[in-house]
BALOBA-1460 file (C-alpha; in Angstrom, 3 decimals):
// residues 98
<rec num="1" residu="m" x="75.739" y="81.069" z="105.615"/>
<rec num="2" residu="d" x="74.259" y="84.264" z="107.037"/>
<rec num="3" residu="i" x="74.491" y="85.054" z="110.692"/>
<rec num="4" residu="t" x="71.879" y="86.855" z="112.750"/>
<rec num="5" residu="e" x="72.737" y="89.951" z="114.750"/>
<rec num="6" residu="d" x="72.531" y="88.016" z="118.008"/>
<rec num="7" residu="e" x="75.066" y="85.485" z="116.718"/>
<rec num="8" residu="m" x="77.349" y="88.263" z="115.522"/>
<rec num="9" residu="e" x="77.560" y="89.687" z="119.003"/>
<rec num="10" residu="k" x="78.771" y="86.342" z="120.415"/>
<rec num="11" residu="v" x="81.810" y="86.109" z="118.290"/>
<rec num="12" residu="r" x="84.605" y="88.501" z="117.518"/>
<rec num="13" residu="s" x="85.052" y="87.787" z="113.859"/>
<rec num="14" residu="p" x="81.949" y="86.339" z="112.191"/>
<rec num="15" residu="y" x="82.777" y="87.457" z="108.696"/>
<rec num="16" residu="f" x="86.316" y="86.026" z="108.808"/>
<rec num="17" residu="s" x="84.847" y="82.748" z="110.230"/>
<rec num="18" residu="q" x="82.396" y="82.509" z="107.321"/>
<rec num="19" residu="w" x="85.210" y="83.192" z="104.822"/>
<rec num="20" residu="l" x="87.553" y="80.617" z="106.360"/>
<rec num="21" residu="c" x="84.836" y="77.935" z="106.554"/>
<rec num="22" residu="k" x="83.873" y="78.694" z="102.903"/>
<rec num="23" residu="q" x="87.523" y="78.120" z="101.962"/>
<rec num="24" residu="k" x="87.591" y="74.785" z="103.729"/>
<rec num="25" residu="r" x="84.335" y="73.598" z="102.063"/>
<rec num="26" residu="a" x="85.591" y="74.618" z="98.658"/>
<rec num="27" residu="t" x="89.011" y="72.987" z="98.985"/>
<rec num="28" residu="k" x="88.271" y="70.135" z="101.433"/>
<rec num="29" residu="f" x="91.461" y="70.538" z="103.449"/>
<rec num="30" residu="k" x="91.684" y="69.396" z="107.011"/>
<rec num="31" residu="w" x="91.910" y="71.717" z="109.979"/>
<rec num="32" residu="k" x="94.795" y="69.586" z="111.303"/>
<rec num="33" residu="d" x="96.804" y="70.129" z="108.098"/>
<rec num="34" residu="m" x="96.237" y="73.904" z="108.333"/>
<rec num="35" residu="a" x="97.283" y="73.888" z="112.057"/>
<rec num="36" residu="n" x="100.470" y="71.998" z="111.074"/>
<rec num="37" residu="h" x="101.202" y="74.489" z="108.276"/>
<rec num="38" residu="l" x="100.688" y="77.437" z="110.651"/>
<rec num="39" residu="g" x="102.618" y="75.833" z="113.507"/>
<rec num="40" residu="i" x="99.767" y="76.175" z="115.932"/>
<rec num="41" residu="s" x="97.390" y="73.821" z="117.724"/>
<rec num="42" residu="t" x="94.121" y="72.657" z="116.230"/>
<rec num="43" residu="q" x="92.417" y="74.638" z="119.007"/>
<rec num="44" residu="g" x="93.846" y="77.831" z="117.525"/>
<rec num="45" residu="v" x="92.462" y="76.986" z="114.098"/>
<rec num="46" residu="d" x="89.136" y="76.028" z="115.781"/>
<rec num="47" residu="n" x="89.108" y="79.564" z="117.318"/>
<rec num="48" residu="y" x="89.545" y="81.104" z="113.840"/>
<rec num="49" residu="a" x="86.809" y="78.842" z="112.446"/>
<rec num="50" residu="k" x="84.369" y="79.656" z="115.206"/>
<rec num="51" residu="g" x="84.987" y="83.353" z="114.902"/>
<rec num="52" residu="f" x="86.568" y="83.751" z="118.380"/>
<rec num="53" residu="s" x="89.767" y="85.326" z="116.996"/>
<rec num="54" residu="h" x="91.559" y="86.571" z="113.900"/>
<rec num="55" residu="p" x="95.000" y="85.161" z="113.294"/>
<rec num="56" residu="q" x="97.924" y="87.465" z="114.062"/>
<rec num="57" residu="c" x="99.522" y="89.045" z="110.987"/>
<rec num="58" residu="m" x="102.149" y="86.405" z="110.304"/>
<rec num="59" residu="k" x="99.820" y="83.570" z="111.038"/>
<rec num="60" residu="l" x="97.297" y="85.124" z="108.693"/>
<rec num="61" residu="y" x="99.886" y="85.249" z="105.951"/>
<rec num="62" residu="r" x="100.714" y="81.578" z="106.512"/>
<rec num="63" residu="l" x="96.996" y="80.713" z="106.548"/>
<rec num="64" residu="c" x="96.587" y="82.586" z="103.202"/>
<rec num="65" residu="e" x="99.648" y="80.723" z="101.893"/>
<rec num="66" residu="f" x="98.078" y="77.403" z="102.880"/>
<rec num="67" residu="i" x="94.830" y="78.276" z="101.162"/>
<rec num="68" residu="a" x="96.672" y="79.487" z="98.081"/>
<rec num="69" residu="i" x="98.380" y="76.092" z="97.761"/>
<rec num="70" residu="h" x="94.924" y="74.450" z="97.855"/>
<rec num="71" residu="t" x="93.181" y="76.837" z="95.465"/>
<rec num="72" residu="n" x="95.894" y="77.512" z="92.890"/>
<rec num="73" residu="k" x="95.577" y="81.238" z="93.644"/>
<rec num="74" residu="t" x="98.497" y="83.431" z="94.587"/>
<rec num="75" residu="t" x="99.070" y="84.144" z="98.277"/>
<rec num="76" residu="s" x="98.485" y="87.853" z="97.523"/>
<rec num="77" residu="v" x="95.074" y="87.202" z="95.996"/>
<rec num="78" residu="v" x="94.068" y="85.062" z="99.021"/>
<rec num="79" residu="w" x="95.467" y="87.728" z="101.389"/>
<rec num="80" residu="y" x="93.350" y="90.376" z="99.821"/>
<rec num="81" residu="e" x="90.270" y="88.118" z="99.892"/>
<rec num="82" residu="a" x="90.867" y="87.427" z="103.646"/>
<rec num="83" residu="l" x="91.310" y="91.078" z="104.535"/>
<rec num="84" residu="k" x="87.759" y="91.928" z="103.293"/>
<rec num="85" residu="p" x="85.928" y="89.996" z="105.967"/>
<rec num="86" residu="i" x="88.416" y="91.107" z="108.597"/>
<rec num="87" residu="i" x="87.614" y="94.750" z="107.684"/>
<rec num="88" residu="k" x="83.877" y="93.933" z="107.817"/>
<rec num="89" residu="d" x="84.369" y="92.426" z="111.298"/>
<rec num="90" residu="y" x="86.177" y="95.546" z="112.436"/>
<rec num="91" residu="n" x="83.557" y="97.895" z="111.030"/>
<rec num="92" residu="h" x="80.760" y="95.817" z="112.581"/>
<rec num="93" residu="k" x="82.389" y="96.091" z="115.994"/>
<rec num="94" residu="q" x="82.824" y="99.843" z="115.437"/>
<rec num="95" residu="g" x="79.196" y="100.199" z="114.650"/>
<rec num="96" residu="k" x="79.862" y="101.178" z="111.066"/>
<rec num="97" residu="k" x="77.546" y="100.056" z="108.256"/>
<rec num="98" residu="t" x="79.189" y="97.511" z="105.934"/>
């Protein structure tokens, strides 16, 4: 899923949103199960999925842990994969080319 420049300006973290939704499609987990694992509301997970926010560091680690369980990857590998789109989001907001 590619997003246009206009869409990228509407959300804070479009690349992370794309990454997270890709993980959900690939593993078929439920947002509710992720919210329960993270100890947050489903609205919080929805904000991550729609690109309105990045999870705070500890929540991001738990999110990566959750995805690792569903993908048979290590949490460290998923953590590294998750940081790439977060860095792209940061660079985009700073006006840097990615």
